[in-house]
Gaussian input, Z-matrix of N, CA and C with variables (Angstrom, degrees):
# hf/3-21g

backbone

0 1
 N
 C     1     B1
 C     2     B2     1     A1
 N     3     B3     2     A2     1     D1
 C     4     B4     3     A3     2     D2
 C     5     B5     4     A4     3     D3
 N     6     B6     5     A5     4     D4
 C     7     B7     6     A6     5     D5
 C     8     B8     7     A7     6     D6
 N     9     B9     8     A8     7     D7
 C    10    B10     9     A9     8     D8
 C    11    B11    10    A10     9     D9
 N    12    B12    11    A11    10    D10
 C    13    B13    12    A12    11    D11
 C    14    B14    13    A13    12    D12
 N    15    B15    14    A14    13    D13
 C    16    B16    15    A15    14    D14
 C    17    B17    16    A16    15    D15
 N    18    B18    17    A17    16    D16
 C    19    B19    18    A18    17    D17
 C    20    B20    19    A19    18    D18
 N    21    B21    20    A20    19    D19
 C    22    B22    21    A21    20    D20
 C    23    B23    22    A22    21    D21
 N    24    B24    23    A23    22    D22
 C    25    B25    24    A24    23    D23
 C    26    B26    25    A25    24    D24
 N    27    B27    26    A26    25    D25
 C    28    B28    27    A27    26    D26
 C    29    B29    28    A28    27    D27
 N    30    B30    29    A29    28    D28
 C    31    B31    30    A30    29    D29
 C    32    B32    31    A31    30    D30
 N    33    B33    32    A32    31    D31
 C    34    B34    33    A33    32    D32
 C    35    B35    34    A34    33    D33
 N    36    B36    35    A35    34    D34
 C    37    B37    36    A36    35    D35
 C    38    B38    37    A37    36    D36
 N    39    B39    38    A38    37    D37
 C    40    B40    39    A39    38    D38
 C    41    B41    40    A40    39    D39
 N    42    B42    41    A41    40    D40
 C    43    B43    42    A42    41    D41
 C    44    B44    43    A43    42    D42
 N    45    B45    44    A44    43    D43
 C    46    B46    45    A45    44    D44
 C    47    B47    46    A46    45    D45
 N    48    B48    47    A47    46    D46
 C    49    B49    48    A48    47    D47
 C    50    B50    49    A49    48    D48
 N    51    B51    50    A50    49    D49
 C    52    B52    51    A51    50    D50
 C    53    B53    52    A52    51    D51
 N    54    B54    53    A53    52    D52
 C    55    B55    54    A54    53    D53
 C    56    B56    55    A55    54    D54
 N    57    B57    56    A56    55    D55
 C    58    B58    57    A57    56    D56
 C    59    B59    58    A58    57    D57
 N    60    B60    59    A59    58    D58
 C    61    B61    60    A60    59    D59
 C    62    B62    61    A61    60    D60
 N    63    B63    62    A62    61    D61
 C    64    B64    63    A63    62    D62
 C    65    B65    64    A64    63    D63
 N    66    B66    65    A65    64    D64
 C    67    B67    66    A66    65    D65
 C    68    B68    67    A67    66    D66
 N    69    B69    68    A68    67    D67
 C    70    B70    69    A69    68    D68
 C    71    B71    70    A70    69    D69
 N    72    B72    71    A71    70    D70
 C    73    B73    72    A72    71    D71
 C    74    B74    73    A73    72    D72
 N    75    B75    74    A74    73    D73
 C    76    B76    75    A75    74    D74
 C    77    B77    76    A76    75    D75
 N    78    B78    77    A77    76    D76
 C    79    B79    78    A78    77    D77
 C    80    B80    79    A79    78    D78
 N    81    B81    80    A80    79    D79
 C    82    B82    81    A81    80    D80
 C    83    B83    82    A82    81    D81
 N    84    B84    83    A83    82    D82
 C    85    B85    84    A84    83    D83
 C    86    B86    85    A85    84    D84
 N    87    B87    86    A86    85    D85
 C    88    B88    87    A87    86    D86
 C    89    B89    88    A88    87    D87
 N    90    B90    89    A89    88    D88
 C    91    B91    90    A90    89    D89
 C    92    B92    91    A91    90    D90
 N    93    B93    92    A92    91    D91
 C    94    B94    93    A93    92    D92
 C    95    B95    94    A94    93    D93
 N    96    B96    95    A95    94    D94
 C    97    B97    96    A96    95    D95
 C    98    B98    97    A97    96    D96
 N    99    B99    98    A98    97    D97
 C   100   B100    99    A99    98    D98
 C   101   B101   100   A100    99    D99
 N   102   B102   101   A101   100   D100
 C   103   B103   102   A102   101   D101
 C   104   B104   103   A103   102   D102
 N   105   B105   104   A104   103   D103
 C   106   B106   105   A105   104   D104
 C   107   B107   106   A106   105   D105
 N   108   B108   107   A107   106   D106
 C   109   B109   108   A108   107   D107
 C   110   B110   109   A109   108   D108
 N   111   B111   110   A110   109   D109
 C   112   B112   111   A111   110   D110
 C   113   B113   112   A112   111   D111
 N   114   B114   113   A113   112   D112
 C   115   B115   114   A114   113   D113
 C   116   B116   115   A115   114   D114
 N   117   B117   116   A116   115   D115
 C   118   B118   117   A117   116   D116
 C   119   B119   118   A118   117   D117
 N   120   B120   119   A119   118   D118
 C   121   B121   120   A120   119   D119
 C   122   B122   121   A121   120   D120
 N   123   B123   122   A122   121   D121
 C   124   B124   123   A123   122   D122
 C   125   B125   124   A124   123   D123
 N   126   B126   125   A125   124   D124
 C   127   B127   126   A126   125   D125
 C   128   B128   127   A127   126   D126
 N   129   B129   128   A128   127   D127
 C   130   B130   129   A129   128   D128
 C   131   B131   130   A130   129   D129
 N   132   B132   131   A131   130   D130
 C   133   B133   132   A132   131   D131
 C   134   B134   133   A133   132   D132
 N   135   B135   134   A134   133   D133
 C   136   B136   135   A135   134   D134
 C   137   B137   136   A136   135   D135
 N   138   B138   137   A137   136   D136
 C   139   B139   138   A138   137   D137
 C   140   B140   139   A139   138   D138
 N   141   B141   140   A140   139   D139
 C   142   B142   141   A141   140   D140
 C   143   B143   142   A142   141   D141
 N   144   B144   143   A143   142   D142
 C   145   B145   144   A144   143   D143
 C   146   B146   145   A145   144   D144
 N   147   B147   146   A146   145   D145
 C   148   B148   147   A147   146   D146
 C   149   B149   148   A148   147   D147
 N   150   B150   149   A149   148   D148
 C   151   B151   150   A150   149   D149
 C   152   B152   151   A151   150   D150
 N   153   B153   152   A152   151   D151
 C   154   B154   153   A153   152   D152
 C   155   B155   154   A154   153   D153
 N   156   B156   155   A155   154   D154
 C   157   B157   156   A156   155   D155
 C   158   B158   157   A157   156   D156
 N   159   B159   158   A158   157   D157
 C   160   B160   159   A159   158   D158
 C   161   B161   160   A160   159   D159
 N   162   B162   161   A161   160   D160
 C   163   B163   162   A162   161   D161
 C   164   B164   163   A163   162   D162
 N   165   B165   164   A164   163   D163
 C   166   B166   165   A165   164   D164
 C   167   B167   166   A166   165   D165
 N   168   B168   167   A167   166   D166
 C   169   B169   168   A168   167   D167
 C   170   B170   169   A169   168   D168
 N   171   B171   170   A170   169   D169
 C   172   B172   171   A171   170   D170
 C   173   B173   172   A172   171   D171
 N   174   B174   173   A173   172   D172
 C   175   B175   174   A174   173   D173
 C   176   B176   175   A175   174   D174
 N   177   B177   176   A176   175   D175
 C   178   B178   177   A177   176   D176
 C   179   B179   178   A178   177   D177
 N   180   B180   179   A179   178   D178
 C   181   B181   180   A180   179   D179
 C   182   B182   181   A181   180   D180
 N   183   B183   182   A182   181   D181
 C   184   B184   183   A183   182   D182
 C   185   B185   184   A184   183   D183
 N   186   B186   185   A185   184   D184
 C   187   B187   186   A186   185   D185
 C   188   B188   187   A187   186   D186
 N   189   B189   188   A188   187   D187
 C   190   B190   189   A189   188   D188
 C   191   B191   190   A190   189   D189
 N   192   B192   191   A191   190   D190
 C   193   B193   192   A192   191   D191
 C   194   B194   193   A193   192   D192
 N   195   B195   194   A194   193   D193
 C   196   B196   195   A195   194   D194
 C   197   B197   196   A196   195   D195
 N   198   B198   197   A197   196   D196
 C   199   B199   198   A198   197   D197
 C   200   B200   199   A199   198   D198
 N   201   B201   200   A200   199   D199
 C   202   B202   201   A201   200   D200
 C   203   B203   202   A202   201   D201
 N   204   B204   203   A203   202   D202
 C   205   B205   204   A204   203   D203
 C   206   B206   205   A205   204   D204

   B1=1.4535
   B2=1.5352
   B3=1.3010
   B4=1.4616
   B5=1.5239
   B6=1.3298
   B7=1.4639
   B8=1.5291
   B9=1.3261
   B10=1.4664
   B11=1.5203
   B12=1.3317
   B13=1.4613
   B14=1.5145
   B15=1.3179
   B16=1.4676
   B17=1.5161
   B18=1.3278
   B19=1.4697
   B20=1.5279
   B21=1.3130
   B22=1.4745
   B23=1.5200
   B24=1.3210
   B25=1.4634
   B26=1.5309
   B27=1.3178
   B28=1.4630
   B29=1.5144
   B30=1.3262
   B31=1.4593
   B32=1.5231
   B33=1.3399
   B34=1.4716
   B35=1.5371
   B36=1.3198
   B37=1.4698
   B38=1.5097
   B39=1.3190
   B40=1.4549
   B41=1.5220
   B42=1.3058
   B43=1.4758
   B44=1.5033
   B45=1.3208
   B46=1.4607
   B47=1.5161
   B48=1.3194
   B49=1.4621
   B50=1.5228
   B51=1.3057
   B52=1.4631
   B53=1.5078
   B54=1.3169
   B55=1.4542
   B56=1.5143
   B57=1.3302
   B58=1.4634
   B59=1.5092
   B60=1.3063
   B61=1.4590
   B62=1.5236
   B63=1.3033
   B64=1.4427
   B65=1.5276
   B66=1.3300
   B67=1.4452
   B68=1.5234
   B69=1.3444
   B70=1.4700
   B71=1.5136
   B72=1.3403
   B73=1.4529
   B74=1.5085
   B75=1.3262
   B76=1.4788
   B77=1.5102
   B78=1.3088
   B79=1.4759
   B80=1.5281
   B81=1.3098
   B82=1.4775
   B83=1.5239
   B84=1.3130
   B85=1.4772
   B86=1.5215
   B87=1.3229
   B88=1.4549
   B89=1.5181
   B90=1.3283
   B91=1.4759
   B92=1.5293
   B93=1.3298
   B94=1.4578
   B95=1.5299
   B96=1.3142
   B97=1.4565
   B98=1.5267
   B99=1.3239
   B100=1.4583
   B101=1.5161
   B102=1.3314
   B103=1.4653
   B104=1.5239
   B105=1.3107
   B106=1.4630
   B107=1.5248
   B108=1.3187
   B109=1.4746
   B110=1.5325
   B111=1.3167
   B112=1.4702
   B113=1.5281
   B114=1.3456
   B115=1.4732
   B116=1.5242
   B117=1.3215
   B118=1.4590
   B119=1.5333
   B120=1.3248
   B121=1.4555
   B122=1.5230
   B123=1.3264
   B124=1.4661
   B125=1.5258
   B126=1.3429
   B127=1.4581
   B128=1.5248
   B129=1.3121
   B130=1.4692
   B131=1.5155
   B132=1.2966
   B133=1.4605
   B134=1.5266
   B135=1.3165
   B136=1.4613
   B137=1.5174
   B138=1.2852
   B139=1.4669
   B140=1.5180
   B141=1.3242
   B142=1.4698
   B143=1.5204
   B144=1.3039
   B145=1.4557
   B146=1.5173
   B147=1.3166
   B148=1.4734
   B149=1.5179
   B150=1.3225
   B151=1.4663
   B152=1.5246
   B153=1.3259
   B154=1.4631
   B155=1.5318
   B156=1.3340
   B157=1.4687
   B158=1.5305
   B159=1.3041
   B160=1.4696
   B161=1.5297
   B162=1.3032
   B163=1.4570
   B164=1.5290
   B165=1.3103
   B166=1.4759
   B167=1.5218
   B168=1.3179
   B169=1.4728
   B170=1.5259
   B171=1.3313
   B172=1.4697
   B173=1.5212
   B174=1.3349
   B175=1.4692
   B176=1.5366
   B177=1.3253
   B178=1.4649
   B179=1.5161
   B180=1.3249
   B181=1.4652
   B182=1.5271
   B183=1.3201
   B184=1.4668
   B185=1.5220
   B186=1.3203
   B187=1.4614
   B188=1.5260
   B189=1.3317
   B190=1.4600
   B191=1.5331
   B192=1.3188
   B193=1.4685
   B194=1.5283
   B195=1.3272
   B196=1.4574
   B197=1.5306
   B198=1.3170
   B199=1.4704
   B200=1.5341
   B201=1.3165
   B202=1.4589
   B203=1.5250
   B204=1.3074
   B205=1.4687
   B206=1.5205
   A1=110.27
   A2=117.34
   A3=120.01
   A4=112.39
   A5=116.63
   A6=120.12
   A7=110.27
   A8=116.44
   A9=120.71
   A10=110.65
   A11=117.22
   A12=120.80
   A13=111.77
   A14=117.20
   A15=119.70
   A16=110.56
   A17=116.57
   A18=119.52
   A19=110.20
   A20=116.15
   A21=120.34
   A22=111.70
   A23=117.55
   A24=121.00
   A25=113.75
   A26=117.39
   A27=119.64
   A28=113.26
   A29=116.63
   A30=120.20
   A31=112.44
   A32=116.38
   A33=124.66
   A34=113.07
   A35=115.67
   A36=120.01
   A37=107.27
   A38=118.91
   A39=122.53
   A40=114.10
   A41=117.70
   A42=120.59
   A43=108.55
   A44=116.13
   A45=121.71
   A46=107.85
   A47=115.58
   A48=121.66
   A49=108.52
   A50=116.27
   A51=121.61
   A52=106.91
   A53=116.40
   A54=119.45
   A55=109.95
   A56=115.39
   A57=121.37
   A58=109.66
   A59=114.39
   A60=120.88
   A61=111.12
   A62=116.31
   A63=122.55
   A64=110.46
   A65=116.52
   A66=120.63
   A67=116.37
   A68=118.18
   A69=118.93
   A70=113.29
   A71=117.99
   A72=120.30
   A73=116.37
   A74=117.19
   A75=120.17
   A76=111.93
   A77=116.85
   A78=120.79
   A79=110.91
   A80=117.27
   A81=120.75
   A82=110.39
   A83=116.55
   A84=121.22
   A85=110.25
   A86=116.75
   A87=121.32
   A88=111.32
   A89=117.31
   A90=120.39
   A91=111.14
   A92=117.01
   A93=120.59
   A94=111.27
   A95=116.27
   A96=120.81
   A97=110.89
   A98=116.81
   A99=120.98
   A100=111.32
   A101=117.46
   A102=120.50
   A103=111.45
   A104=116.95
   A105=120.97
   A106=113.28
   A107=118.41
   A108=119.93
   A109=113.98
   A110=118.04
   A111=118.76
   A112=114.86
   A113=120.23
   A114=117.49
   A115=114.68
   A116=117.31
   A117=121.87
   A118=114.18
   A119=117.84
   A120=120.99
   A121=111.68
   A122=115.62
   A123=120.93
   A124=110.20
   A125=116.08
   A126=121.82
   A127=109.33
   A128=114.48
   A129=121.61
   A130=105.97
   A131=115.91
   A132=120.78
   A133=108.57
   A134=114.94
   A135=121.67
   A136=106.02
   A137=117.11
   A138=122.04
   A139=109.64
   A140=115.78
   A141=120.05
   A142=108.60
   A143=116.38
   A144=120.68
   A145=111.67
   A146=116.39
   A147=122.43
   A148=110.96
   A149=116.34
   A150=120.54
   A151=112.23
   A152=118.76
   A153=124.63
   A154=111.99
   A155=116.93
   A156=118.98
   A157=111.15
   A158=115.24
   A159=119.57
   A160=109.05
   A161=116.39
   A162=121.23
   A163=110.53
   A164=115.65
   A165=120.71
   A166=110.42
   A167=116.52
   A168=121.56
   A169=110.64
   A170=116.29
   A171=120.08
   A172=111.40
   A173=115.27
   A174=120.60
   A175=110.56
   A176=116.36
   A177=120.76
   A178=111.25
   A179=116.96
   A180=120.95
   A181=110.98
   A182=116.88
   A183=120.68
   A184=111.12
   A185=117.36
   A186=120.56
   A187=111.13
   A188=116.64
   A189=120.88
   A190=110.89
   A191=115.89
   A192=120.43
   A193=111.06
   A194=116.22
   A195=119.49
   A196=112.41
   A197=117.66
   A198=120.07
   A199=110.27
   A200=117.32
   A201=121.95
   A202=111.97
   A203=117.62
   A204=122.29
   A205=111.08
   D1=-39.00
   D2=-178.66
   D3=-61.36
   D4=-40.00
   D5=178.42
   D6=-64.47
   D7=-44.41
   D8=178.70
   D9=-61.86
   D10=-43.30
   D11=177.21
   D12=-60.02
   D13=-41.87
   D14=178.64
   D15=-63.72
   D16=-44.46
   D17=179.60
   D18=-57.33
   D19=-44.12
   D20=-174.76
   D21=-77.00
   D22=-49.14
   D23=-171.82
   D24=-83.86
   D25=-38.27
   D26=-176.48
   D27=-98.33
   D28=-42.44
   D29=-177.70
   D30=-88.96
   D31=-5.51
   D32=177.86
   D33=57.05
   D34=37.33
   D35=170.51
   D36=-71.59
   D37=132.09
   D38=-173.43
   D39=-109.26
   D40=-7.58
   D41=177.96
   D42=-139.94
   D43=123.16
   D44=178.10
   D45=-127.56
   D46=134.06
   D47=176.30
   D48=-107.71
   D49=126.95
   D50=175.40
   D51=-115.29
   D52=119.70
   D53=-177.82
   D54=-137.53
   D55=158.83
   D56=-179.88
   D57=166.26
   D58=-176.74
   D59=-178.73
   D60=-64.94
   D61=153.85
   D62=178.15
   D63=-61.89
   D64=135.51
   D65=173.46
   D66=86.33
   D67=8.78
   D68=-178.24
   D69=-93.36
   D70=-2.37
   D71=174.84
   D72=106.21
   D73=19.90
   D74=179.23
   D75=-61.87
   D76=-46.30
   D77=-178.68
   D78=-66.75
   D79=-40.39
   D80=177.91
   D81=-62.40
   D82=-45.78
   D83=177.66
   D84=-58.76
   D85=-44.59
   D86=-179.35
   D87=-63.65
   D88=-45.48
   D89=178.74
   D90=-60.60
   D91=-43.25
   D92=179.59
   D93=-64.38
   D94=-41.29
   D95=178.09
   D96=-62.55
   D97=-47.14
   D98=179.92
   D99=-59.18
   D100=-42.50
   D101=179.11
   D102=-58.97
   D103=-36.51
   D104=-176.86
   D105=-78.72
   D106=-29.80
   D107=-174.15
   D108=-105.97
   D109=-10.09
   D110=-172.64
   D111=-59.97
   D112=-29.43
   D113=176.85
   D114=-61.66
   D115=-18.09
   D116=-177.00
   D117=-86.71
   D118=-5.68
   D119=-171.04
   D120=-133.56
   D121=152.17
   D122=172.42
   D123=-76.43
   D124=-39.52
   D125=-179.22
   D126=-137.08
   D127=143.72
   D128=167.57
   D129=-128.60
   D130=125.04
   D131=-179.04
   D132=-108.98
   D133=121.41
   D134=178.91
   D135=-117.72
   D136=117.47
   D137=-175.64
   D138=-126.07
   D139=119.03
   D140=173.38
   D141=-75.61
   D142=131.17
   D143=-180.00
   D144=-106.49
   D145=25.10
   D146=179.02
   D147=-56.69
   D148=-38.43
   D149=-177.73
   D150=-83.60
   D151=-3.26
   D152=-179.46
   D153=50.00
   D154=65.13
   D155=177.97
   D156=-69.28
   D157=157.09
   D158=177.17
   D159=-72.76
   D160=162.25
   D161=177.55
   D162=-61.13
   D163=-38.52
   D164=178.31
   D165=-62.30
   D166=-42.04
   D167=179.10
   D168=-64.18
   D169=-44.47
   D170=177.48
   D171=-59.64
   D172=-43.40
   D173=179.75
   D174=-60.52
   D175=-44.26
   D176=179.32
   D177=-63.46
   D178=-41.65
   D179=179.16
   D180=-62.94
   D181=-42.29
   D182=178.03
   D183=-64.91
   D184=-41.80
   D185=178.37
   D186=-62.04
   D187=-41.12
   D188=177.93
   D189=-64.74
   D190=-41.64
   D191=179.10
   D192=-58.91
   D193=-50.39
   D194=-176.72
   D195=-73.23
   D196=-25.60
   D197=176.33
   D198=-68.58
   D199=-30.60
   D200=-179.53
   D201=-81.49
   D202=-20.32
   D203=-174.78
   D204=-77.37

């Protein structure tokens, strides 16, 4: 988690992909990371890509999200 926090907060990395086998704790890691860094951001978007949406679909979902905000 500390390395991910450094990437996001100090190195200003804006997109991180966490992948691995099912059941190894990717979602838990992500939830813990979000809890620790959320005070620094207006929005944090966490999107599961299990269903492998198209780029167009992702774009539409992001547009809908920001239109509602």
